[in-house]
C-alpha positions as CSV (number, residue, x, y, z in Angstrom):
1,M,0.0,-0.4,-0.5
2,S,1.4,3.2,-0.9
3,V,1.8,6.2,1.6
4,L,2.4,9.0,-0.6
5,Q,2.1,9.7,-4.3
6,I,3.8,12.4,-6.1
7,N,3.2,13.3,-9.4
8,Q,3.8,15.5,-12.2
9,L,5.6,17.4,-9.8
10,T,7.6,20.6,-11.0
11,C,9.3,22.9,-8.9
12,Q,11.9,25.8,-9.2
13,Y,13.8,29.1,-8.0
14,G,12.5,31.7,-9.3
15,N,13.1,31.6,-12.9
16,N,15.0,28.2,-13.1
17,P,13.6,24.9,-12.4
18,I,15.0,21.9,-10.6
19,L,12.2,19.4,-10.7
20,S,10.6,18.6,-13.1
21,G,7.4,16.7,-13.7
22,L,8.8,13.9,-11.2
23,N,7.1,10.8,-10.4
24,L,7.4,9.3,-6.6
25,T,5.4,5.8,-4.8
26,L,6.2,5.5,-1.7
27,E,4.8,2.2,0.1
28,D,4.1,1.7,3.4
29,N,7.3,1.0,5.7
30,D,9.5,1.9,3.8
31,I,13.0,3.9,3.5
32,L,14.1,5.6,0.5
33,C,16.7,6.8,-0.4
34,L,17.2,10.0,-3.1
35,L,21.0,9.6,-4.3
36,G,22.5,11.9,-6.7
37,A,25.0,14.6,-7.5
38,S,24.2,18.2,-5.4
39,G,21.7,19.9,-7.2
40,C,20.0,17.3,-8.4
41,G,17.0,18.1,-6.9
42,K,17.4,16.1,-3.6
43,T,16.9,18.3,-0.7
44,T,14.4,20.3,-3.2
45,L,11.9,17.7,-3.1
46,L,11.7,17.3,0.4
47,K,11.7,20.6,0.4
48,A,8.1,20.2,-1.5
49,I,6.8,17.1,0.0
50,A,7.3,18.9,3.4
51,G,5.2,22.2,2.2
52,L,8.2,24.7,2.3
53,L,8.9,25.3,-1.0
54,P,5.6,25.9,-3.2
55,A,4.9,23.6,-6.5
56,Q,4.8,25.6,-10.1
57,Q,2.5,22.0,-11.1
58,G,2.3,18.5,-9.5
59,S,0.8,16.7,-7.3
60,I,1.1,15.3,-3.4
61,H,-0.7,12.5,-1.5
62,L,0.4,11.8,1.7
63,A,-2.1,8.7,2.7
64,G,-4.7,9.8,0.1
65,K,-4.7,13.2,1.5
66,D,-3.7,16.3,-0.6
67,L,-1.3,18.8,0.2
68,T,-1.4,21.2,-2.3
69,Q,-2.6,23.2,-0.3
70,V,-1.9,22.2,3.1
71,A,0.3,23.9,5.8
72,V,3.7,23.3,7.0
73,E,2.5,22.7,10.5
74,H,-0.6,20.5,9.3
75,R,1.2,18.2,6.8
76,H,2.0,15.1,9.6
77,I,5.7,15.1,8.3
78,G,9.2,14.7,10.9
79,L,11.7,16.9,9.5
80,I,15.6,16.5,10.1
81,F,18.2,18.7,9.3
82,Q,21.5,18.3,8.0
83,D,22.2,20.5,11.4
84,Y,19.6,19.2,13.0
85,A,18.1,22.6,14.0
86,L,18.0,21.9,18.0
87,F,17.0,25.3,20.1
88,P,20.6,25.6,22.0
89,H,18.7,27.7,24.6
90,L,16.4,24.6,25.6
91,T,17.2,21.8,27.1
92,V,16.7,18.0,25.8
93,Q,13.6,17.0,27.6
94,E,12.6,20.8,26.5
95,N,14.5,20.3,22.3
96,I,11.8,17.0,22.6
97,A,8.6,18.4,23.7
98,F,8.7,21.1,21.9
99,G,5.7,20.3,19.4
100,L,3.2,18.6,22.0
101,T,2.2,21.8,22.6
102,H,-1.5,20.5,22.8
103,L,-1.1,17.5,24.8
104,S,-1.8,18.2,28.6
105,A,1.3,17.7,31.0
106,D,0.9,14.6,31.8
107,K,0.7,13.3,28.5
108,K,4.1,15.3,27.0
109,Q,5.7,14.4,30.0
110,K,5.1,10.7,28.7
111,T,5.0,11.4,25.6
112,V,9.1,12.2,26.6
113,E,10.3,9.6,28.6
114,K,9.5,7.4,25.8
115,M,11.0,8.8,23.4
116,T,14.4,9.2,25.6
117,A,13.9,5.1,26.2
118,L,13.7,4.4,22.4
119,V,16.6,6.7,20.9
120,R,18.7,5.9,24.1
121,L,18.7,9.6,25.9
122,D,18.2,8.6,29.5
123,G,20.5,10.6,32.0
124,L,20.9,13.3,29.4
125,L,17.5,15.2,29.2
126,Q,18.8,18.1,31.6
127,R,21.6,18.8,29.4
128,Y,21.9,21.7,26.4
129,P,22.8,20.9,22.8
130,H,25.9,21.7,22.7
131,Q,27.1,19.6,25.6
132,L,26.3,16.2,23.4
133,S,27.6,14.6,20.9
134,G,27.2,14.6,17.5
135,G,25.4,11.7,17.6
136,Q,23.5,11.9,20.5
137,Q,22.2,15.5,19.2
138,Q,21.1,13.4,15.9
139,R,19.1,11.0,18.8
140,V,17.7,14.2,20.4
141,A,16.4,15.7,16.7
142,I,15.1,11.4,16.0
143,A,13.5,12.4,19.4
144,R,11.2,15.4,18.5
145,A,10.1,14.4,15.1
146,L,8.9,10.8,16.4
147,A,7.6,12.6,19.0
148,C,4.8,14.3,17.0
149,Q,3.8,10.7,15.6
150,P,5.0,12.1,11.7
151,R,2.7,10.2,8.8
152,L,6.1,10.8,7.0
153,L,10.0,11.3,8.5
154,L,11.9,13.1,5.4
155,L,15.7,13.6,6.0
156,D,18.6,15.8,4.4
157,E,21.7,14.7,4.6
158,P,21.6,13.0,8.2
159,F,24.4,11.2,9.2
160,S,27.7,13.7,7.3
161,N,28.1,15.6,10.5
162,I,28.4,12.3,12.6
163,D,32.2,11.1,13.1
164,S,33.1,8.8,10.7
165,Q,33.3,6.0,13.9
166,V,30.2,5.7,14.6
167,R,27.9,6.4,11.8
168,Q,27.1,2.6,10.6
169,E,26.9,2.2,14.3
170,M,23.8,5.2,14.3
171,I,22.1,3.8,10.6
172,T,21.7,0.9,11.8
173,E,19.8,1.7,15.2
174,I,18.0,3.9,13.5
175,R,17.2,2.3,10.2
176,S,15.7,0.0,13.7
177,I,13.6,2.6,15.9
178,L,11.8,3.5,12.2
179,K,11.4,0.1,11.6
180,Q,9.9,-0.9,15.2
181,Q,7.6,2.6,14.6
182,H,6.2,1.6,11.8
183,I,7.4,5.3,10.3
184,P,8.2,5.6,6.7
185,A,11.3,8.3,6.1
186,I,12.8,9.1,2.6
187,F,16.2,10.8,2.9
188,V,19.5,12.5,1.0
189,T,22.2,11.9,0.7
190,H,25.5,11.8,-2.2
191,S,27.3,9.0,-0.1
192,K,26.6,4.9,-2.1
193,E,27.2,3.9,1.4
194,E,24.6,4.7,3.4
195,A,22.0,4.7,0.9
196,F,22.3,0.8,0.6
197,A,22.7,0.4,4.9
198,F,20.1,2.3,5.5
199,A,16.9,2.3,2.7
200,D,14.9,-0.4,1.7
201,K,14.9,1.3,-1.6
202,I,16.5,4.2,-3.6
203,A,16.5,6.6,-6.3
204,I,19.0,7.7,-8.4
205,M,18.3,11.3,-9.4
206,Q,20.0,13.9,-12.1
207,Q,19.0,17.5,-14.0
208,G,15.8,17.0,-11.1
209,K,14.5,13.7,-12.1
210,I,14.5,10.4,-11.3
211,L,16.5,8.1,-13.4
212,Q,16.4,4.6,-11.7
213,L,14.2,3.6,-8.6
214,G,14.8,-0.2,-7.2
215,I,16.3,-1.9,-4.8
216,A,19.8,-1.2,-4.5
217,Q,20.7,-5.1,-5.6
218,Q,18.8,-3.9,-9.2
219,L,20.5,-0.9,-9.6
220,Y,23.8,-2.0,-8.5
221,E,23.4,-5.4,-11.0
222,N,21.5,-3.8,-13.8
223,P,21.7,-0.1,-14.8
224,I,19.9,1.8,-16.7
225,N,22.8,3.9,-18.0
226,K,25.9,4.6,-17.4
227,F,25.7,7.7,-14.9
228,V,23.2,5.5,-12.7
229,A,26.7,2.5,-12.9
230,D,29.1,4.6,-12.3
231,F,27.0,6.4,-9.1
232,L,26.6,3.2,-7.4
233,G,30.7,2.0,-8.0
234,H,33.6,1.3,-10.6
235,C,32.7,-0.3,-14.3
236,N,34.9,-1.6,-17.2
237,Y,32.6,-1.0,-20.3
238,L,34.0,-3.3,-23.1
239,V,33.3,-2.9,-27.0
240,A,30.7,-6.1,-27.6
241,R,30.3,-7.8,-30.6
242,Y,26.6,-8.6,-31.4
243,H,26.8,-12.6,-32.9
244,S,23.2,-14.1,-31.6
245,A,20.6,-13.3,-29.6
246,N,22.4,-16.2,-26.9
247,Q,25.9,-14.9,-28.1
248,I,28.5,-11.6,-27.7
249,E,32.0,-11.6,-28.4
250,T,33.9,-8.5,-25.9
251,V,38.1,-8.8,-25.4
252,L,37.4,-11.5,-22.8
253,G,36.4,-13.9,-25.4
254,F,33.2,-15.2,-26.5
255,H,29.9,-15.2,-23.5
256,H,26.9,-17.6,-24.0
257,N,23.9,-17.2,-22.7
258,P,21.1,-20.4,-23.2
259,E,18.0,-17.8,-22.1
260,G,19.2,-15.1,-25.0
261,F,21.1,-11.3,-24.0
262,Y,19.2,-7.9,-23.3
263,Y,19.5,-4.6,-22.2
264,T,19.5,-3.7,-19.0
265,D,16.2,-2.5,-19.3
266,G,15.2,-6.0,-21.0
267,T,14.2,-5.4,-23.7
268,A,15.3,-6.7,-27.0
269,I,18.8,-6.0,-28.5
270,D,19.0,-3.9,-32.2
271,P,22.2,-5.7,-34.0
272,Q,23.0,-2.8,-35.9
273,K,23.3,-0.5,-32.7
274,P,26.5,-0.3,-31.5
275,L,26.5,-2.3,-28.5
276,Y,28.7,-2.0,-25.3
277,C,29.4,-4.0,-22.1
278,L,29.0,-3.3,-18.2
279,L,31.0,-5.3,-15.8
280,R,32.2,-4.6,-12.1
281,P,35.5,-5.2,-10.9
282,Q,35.2,-7.6,-8.3
283,H,32.8,-9.7,-11.1
284,I,35.7,-10.8,-13.4
285,Q,37.3,-13.9,-13.0
286,L,41.9,-13.4,-13.0
287,Q,44.0,-16.6,-13.5
288,L,47.0,-17.0,-13.4
289,D,48.4,-17.9,-17.4
290,P,51.6,-18.2,-19.5
291,Q,49.8,-18.5,-22.3
292,G,46.9,-15.6,-21.4
293,K,46.7,-12.5,-23.5
294,G,46.0,-10.1,-20.4
295,V,49.6,-8.9,-18.0
296,I,49.3,-7.0,-14.2
297,V,50.4,-3.5,-14.9
298,D,49.0,-2.3,-11.6
299,K,48.4,-3.0,-8.1
300,L,47.2,-1.8,-5.1
301,F,46.3,-3.3,-1.3
302,V,42.8,-2.2,-0.6
303,G,42.7,-3.2,3.3
304,Y,40.6,-6.9,1.6
305,F,41.5,-7.4,-1.4
306,Y,43.8,-6.6,-4.3
307,Q,42.6,-3.7,-6.9
308,Y,44.5,-4.5,-10.3
309,K,44.9,-3.1,-13.9
310,V,45.2,-5.7,-16.4
311,H,46.4,-5.2,-20.5
312,I,44.6,-7.1,-22.5
313,H,43.7,-6.5,-26.2
314,Q,44.8,-2.8,-26.7
315,Q,42.6,-2.0,-23.3
316,Q,42.9,-1.9,-19.7
317,I,40.4,-4.0,-17.5
318,D,40.1,-3.2,-12.9
319,V,39.7,-6.2,-11.6
320,Q,39.2,-7.9,-7.4
321,H,41.3,-10.2,-6.9
322,Y,41.5,-11.8,-3.1
323,Q,45.4,-13.6,-3.9
324,S,48.5,-11.8,-4.6
325,F,49.6,-11.8,-8.1
326,E,53.1,-10.1,-9.2
327,I,52.9,-7.4,-11.6
328,G,54.1,-8.4,-14.9
329,S,52.4,-12.3,-14.8
330,K,50.1,-13.2,-17.9
331,V,46.3,-13.9,-16.8
332,T,43.5,-14.7,-18.6
333,L,40.2,-13.2,-17.6
334,S,36.3,-14.1,-17.7
335,C,33.2,-14.2,-16.4
336,V,29.7,-15.5,-15.7
337,H,27.0,-14.1,-18.6
338,Q,25.0,-13.4,-15.5
339,S,26.7,-11.0,-14.5
340,L,27.2,-9.0,-18.1
341,C,25.2,-5.7,-18.7
342,L,24.8,-4.8,-22.7
343,L,24.2,-0.7,-22.8
344,A,22.8,0.7,-26.0
345,E,24.8,4.5,-25.4
346,N,28.1,5.4,-26.1
347,C,30.1,4.0,-23.3
348,A,33.3,4.2,-24.3
349,E,33.1,8.8,-24.3
């Protein structure tokens, strides 16, 4: 069941369009990541959903209600900013209770106590924001947002100000809280690692549009184009030659697929168009071979595997492998057909 539906949304600053005809559906209890480069419209979309930025065209429905004419404070949406936006002159307790003015003193206190236990802020209620660590400040912001029982939570770069040593812990903890409380969320980041760890689904944005939306594995293994592929991780691009629906050829050799080869969007390959093969470095098998056509020209140890650059048939290919091989070694490269992603666009540029 969808909790949020956005149809043909268009937003602009002055005469500059930022979002153009954007469509998006968020399922109940899902966590969606808006992932893209700076200036692609991620934060603009959050502001439009929250009511902080008017829409020139389109509609936004939350739990079946049209939000077009609904004021910010009546949208039942929680918003957590990059800097947490805590009130410096208020204690932790007062910050959490800030939006609960409609409750009696007794209910307000019980809500604060419940939120305090949920985000593990016991013993910190009388402290001020400047007396807290970054992770503790984020917990206060989460507690304040959840105390109002939002139908949707929006988070703008929520982990950027947290030390890297505790970031993964906070990602796991906040995701667990949102799932426990059955609150759907949309968060903005430019980090694919954060997106993979926190989100149920990822929407890749470029120039105010969503290029592709799906679960992380789907986007990573079947990117719809070169931009999506590169944004989610390093790729090799090989010119491919089409022989038949079941056979193509690259510098690695012939590749057979009894079920047939298709573009990553599922459409049939056009034999008349140039064909390019996307291959992740970790999907390539490397084997020492005195008669091999490839030569290792560079090697880098990165902690739990080696990154190799292999020169083969006037092309350089990046490969990941757990074993150590000497630079200058001759090798054979291969891959399984399931790891091949085929694109029609010119990836050689």
